[in-house]
C-alpha positions in Angstrom: 0.0 0.0 0.0 2.7 2.5 0.8 4.5 1.7 -2.5 1.2 2.5 -4.4 1.0 6.0 -2.8 4.6 6.6 -3.6 4.1 5.6 -7.3 1.0 7.8 -7.5 2.9 10.7 -6.1 5.7 10.3 -8.5 3.3 10.0 -11.4 1.5 13.2 -10.3 4.8 15.1 -10.0 5.9 13.8 -13.4 2.6 14.8 -15.0 2.9 18.3 -13.5 6.4 18.7 -14.6 5.5 17.7 -18.2 2.6 20.2 -18.1 4.9 23.0 -16.9 7.5 22.2 -19.5 4.8 22.1 -22.2 3.3 25.5 -21.0 6.7 27.1 -21.0 7.5 25.8 -24.4 4.1 26.9 -25.6 4.4 30.4 -24.2 7.9 30.9 -25.7 6.6 30.5 -29.2 6.1 33.6 -31.3 2.4 34.2 -31.4 0.2 37.1 -32.4 -2.5 36.1 -29.8 -2.2 34.9 -26.2 -4.4 32.4 -24.6 -7.2 33.2 -22.1 -5.2 32.0 -19.1 -2.2 34.2 -20.2 -4.5 37.1 -20.7 -5.9 36.6 -17.2 -2.4 36.3 -15.7 -1.2 39.4 -17.6 -4.1 41.5 -16.6 -3.9 40.4 -13.0 -0.2 41.2 -12.9 -0.9 44.6 -14.5 -3.5 45.6 -12.0 -1.4 44.5 -9.1 1.5 46.6 -10.5 -0.8 49.5 -11.0 -2.1 49.3 -7.4 1.4 49.2 -6.0 3.0 51.6 -8.5 0.4 54.4 -8.1 1.3 55.3 -4.5 5.0 54.9 -5.2 4.7 57.4 -8.1 2.7 59.8 -5.9 5.4 59.6 -3.2 8.1 60.2 -5.8 6.2 63.2 -7.2 5.6 64.5 -3.7 9.3 64.2 -2.8 10.3 65.9 -6.1 7.8 68.7 -5.5 9.0 69.1 -1.9 12.6 69.2 -3.1 11.7 71.9 -5.8 9.9 73.9 -3.2 12.9 73.7 -0.8 15.2 74.7 -3.6 13.0 77.7 -4.5 12.9 78.6 -0.8 16.7 78.5 -0.5 17.0 80.6 -3.7 14.5 83.0 -2.4 16.4 83.4 0.9 19.6 84.0 -1.1 17.9 86.6 -3.3 16.4 88.3 -0.2 19.9 88.5 1.3 21.3 89.9 -1.8 18.5 92.4 -2.1 19.1 93.5 1.5 22.8 93.9 0.7 21.9 95.9 -2.4 19.5 98.2 -0.5 22.2 98.6 2.2 24.7 99.6 -0.5 22.2 102.1 -2.0 21.7 103.7 1.5 25.4 103.7 2.1 26.1 105.3 -1.3 23.5 108.0 -0.7 25.0 108.8 2.7 28.5 108.9 1.1 27.2 111.2 -1.6 25.7 113.5 1.0 28.9 113.5 3.1 30.9 114.1 -0.1 28.7 117.1 -1.0 29.1 118.5 2.5 32.9 118.1 2.3 33.0 119.7 -1.1 30.9 122.6 0.2 33.2 123.0 3.2 36.3 123.0 1.1 34.7 125.6 -1.2 34.3 127.9 1.8 38.1 128.2 2.0 38.0 130.4 -1.1 36.2 133.1 0.9 38.7 132.9 3.8 41.7 134.3 1.9 43.0 136.2 5.0 42.7 133.1 7.2 44.2 129.5 7.2 41.2 127.2 7.7 41.5 124.1 9.7 39.2 121.2 8.8 37.7 119.3 11.8 35.1 116.7 12.6 32.6 116.8 15.3 33.3 113.9 17.7 31.0 114.6 20.6 27.9 116.6 21.7 26.8 116.8 25.3 23.2 115.8 25.9 23.0 118.5 28.6 24.2 121.2 26.3 23.1 119.8 23.0 22.0 123.2 21.6 25.0 125.1 22.9 28.2 123.4 22.1 30.0 120.5 20.3 33.5 119.0 20.5 35.8 118.7 17.5 39.0 116.7 16.9 41.4 119.7 16.4 43.1 121.7 19.1 46.1 123.9 20.0 48.5 121.5 18.3 46.7 122.2 15.0 46.8 126.0 15.5 43.3 126.3 16.9 42.7 129.2 19.4 39.9 130.6 21.5 37.3 132.7 19.7 38.1 131.5 16.2 35.1 131.3 13.9 33.7 127.9 13.0 31.6 127.3 9.8 30.1 124.5 7.7 29.3 124.4 4.0 26.1 126.2 4.9 27.4 129.1 6.9 28.6 130.2 10.4 27.7 128.0 13.3 29.7 129.5 16.2 33.2 130.0 17.5 35.8 128.2 19.5 35.1 128.4 23.2 38.1 126.6 24.6 41.0 124.4 23.4 43.0 121.4 24.5 46.1 120.0 22.8 44.1 117.9 20.3 40.5 118.9 20.8 38.4 122.0 21.1 34.9 123.0 22.3 32.8 125.0 19.9 30.1 127.4 21.2 27.2 127.3 18.8 25.2 130.3 17.7 22.3 128.8 19.6 24.3 129.4 22.8 25.2 133.0 22.0 24.1 135.8 24.3 24.9 139.5 24.7 28.5 138.8 25.5 28.9 137.1 22.1 28.0 139.7 19.6 28.7 139.4 15.9 29.1 142.5 13.6 26.9 141.9 10.6 25.6 143.3 7.4 22.1 142.8 6.1 22.6 142.6 2.3 19.8 144.3 0.4 19.0 143.8 -3.2 18.4 147.4 -3.7 20.2 150.1 -1.7 23.0 150.1 0.8 23.7 147.3 3.2 22.4 147.7 6.7 24.6 147.3 9.8 23.5 145.3 12.8 24.7 143.1 15.7 23.8 139.5 16.3 23.0 139.8 20.0 21.8 136.3 21.0 19.5 133.5 20.2 15.7 133.3 20.7 15.0 129.8 22.0 11.3 130.1 21.5 11.5 130.8 17.7 14.8 129.1 17.1 16.2 132.2 15.5 19.1 134.6 16.0 18.4 138.1 17.3 19.8 140.9 15.1 19.7 144.2 17.0 21.0 147.8 16.7 19.4 148.3 13.3 18.8 151.9 12.3 15.1 152.7 12.7 15.0 154.2 9.2 16.5 151.2 7.5 14.3 149.5 5.0 14.6 145.7 5.4 12.7 142.9 3.8 12.0 139.4 4.9 14.4 137.1 3.1 17.3 139.6 3.1 20.6 137.8 3.6 22.7 138.4 6.7 26.5 138.0 6.6 29.4 138.8 8.9 31.0 142.2 8.4 34.5 141.2 9.5 34.7 144.3 11.7 36.8 143.6 14.9 38.9 140.8 13.4 37.3 137.9 15.2 35.0 136.6 12.4 36.0 136.7 8.7 33.8 138.9 6.5 31.1 137.6 4.2 30.3 134.5 6.1 26.7 133.4 5.7 24.8 133.8 9.0 21.2 133.6 7.9 18.2 135.5 6.4 15.7 137.9 7.8 12.6 136.1 9.0 10.8 138.8 11.1 11.1 142.5 11.8 10.0 144.6 14.8 10.9 147.8 16.7 12.7 147.4 19.9 10.9 148.2 23.2 12.1 151.8 23.2 11.2 152.5 19.6 14.7 153.7 18.8 16.1 150.9 16.7 14.8 147.8 14.9 15.2 144.2 15.8 15.1 141.3 13.3 14.8 137.6 13.9 17.3 135.7 11.7 16.8 132.2 10.4 20.2 130.6 10.6 21.7 129.5 7.3 23.4 126.5 8.8 21.8 123.5 10.4 22.8 123.8 14.1 21.3 120.4 15.0 23.1 118.2 12.5 26.8 119.1 12.3 29.5 116.7 11.1 32.4 118.5 9.4 33.5 122.0 10.1 36.1 124.6 9.2 37.9 126.6 11.9 39.0 130.0 10.6 42.6 130.1 12.0 43.9 133.6 11.8 47.2 134.2 10.0 50.2 135.7 11.9 49.4 139.2 10.5 45.8 139.0 11.6 46.8 137.8 15.1 49.2 140.7 15.5 46.9 143.4 14.1 43.4 142.1 14.8 41.8 143.4 17.9 38.3 142.6 19.2 36.1 145.6 18.8 33.2 147.3 17.1 30.8 145.2 19.2 32.2 141.8 18.1 33.5 139.6 20.9 
């Protein structure tokens, strides 16, 4: 009995092997049409591949899309950084152009100071307590700077040297002037003679200089330019001080007083010129004529 089952098993295996070989040989032939079983197997395999391939392709596309987005993000960040650098360069260039213009204007002022030897200086400090009265510059006695020398910018007169150290000086601004710091001035008229006056101080309420001692009969107009007269030898002549903004008679009705809009910006000062007097001027120039 056992040998019968063994023979039956061997016969079954043999038949199966023959069928497989036959099918393989049959399928390897060149045919234009496939059998129904082959079609079923082919379709089944195709659907299975489609089922598994679809999510794989979706994942691949998602990864590729994410990589593209990440690359775009990185490129965007790089472009933003470059744009910020570009904007920074534009601002820096504008600041340099402004500073260059100011320096050129300051240098041009030397042409009107033929009797003086101007010293270029830079503002290095400004006290918060006396912001409107004085600044500190990086030039001092070692550079020939002395007390009471006029200080100007490219726009006009801003004050005078109040005190000096070896390498630094304190400049008293026009906004800190009082009756003890008068400046002999001319009001330049378009028609008629110039009118003499004295800068006698600074009106904090209006932010303007006070020009007093004007002849009552003098005909002035708003907008007339005011320049230094040069009398007394302290301030060079023809330095721009400002322009007439307001006119009124003094309290006694004997002279006129004018409020002068300063020509120079007294709040934003960077580069200045100090009008250093020549030896001849130091020997012969004496304070006087109301200028001190």
